N, C-alpha and C positions, 0 to 999 in steps of 0.2 A: 630699869628698862622704861618704865612709865615716864620718868623724868626726861629721858632722851627723846621719847616720842613727843612729849609736850614741847620741849625746846625746838625740835625739828619742825613741828607744825607751826610754831610761832615764827621761826625764821622764814619758812616758806611763805607764810601769810604776809609778813612784812616785806619780803622781796617782791611778792606779787603786787603789793600796793605801790612800792617804790618804782617798779617798772611800769605798772599799769596807769598810774596817774599821769606821768608825762606823755605816755602814748595817747591817752584820751585828750590831753591838751593839744597835742599836735594834730590829732584827727579833727577836733572841733575847729581848729584854726583853718585847716585845709577845706573843710566843709563850708566855713564862713566865706573864705576867699572864692570858692567855686560858686556859691550862691550869689555873691555880689557880681561876679562876671556874668552869670546867667541872667540876673535881673537887668543888667545893662543891655544885654543882647535882646531880651524880650522888649525892653523899652524902645530900643531902636526899631524893632520890627513893628511895634504898635504905632510908633510915630510915622513910619513909612506908610502903613495901612491908613492911618488917619489922613495923611496928606493926599493919598491917591483918591480915596473915595470918602470924603468927609460928609457926614450926614447933614441935613439942614439943621439950623440952629434950634428949631422948635421941636425936633425929634428927640425922644428919650433914648438913651443908649441901648436899652433892652429891646426897643422896637426895631433897631437895625441889625440885631443879632438874629440870624436865620432860625436857629433852633428855638430861641425864646420867643421870637415873633410868632412862629407857628403854634407854640404852646399857649401863649397868653393873649393872642390877638382876639379881640372881642367884636370885631367889625364883621 
């Protein structure tokens, strides 16, 4: 009886790994593709924002961000 339980547990463990590893590979691939698409969308949005209201060349990027400007403005 103990041998049967040991073999059954081993088989279930191996099946779980055999099924789980490809699932994780597919999941990571899908997340990677989604992240690349989202990064492109954000880049386009940022490029449009930069074109619309580009700050003067002498201004630092955190000085144009409203939240950071309020937080770190020393004038």
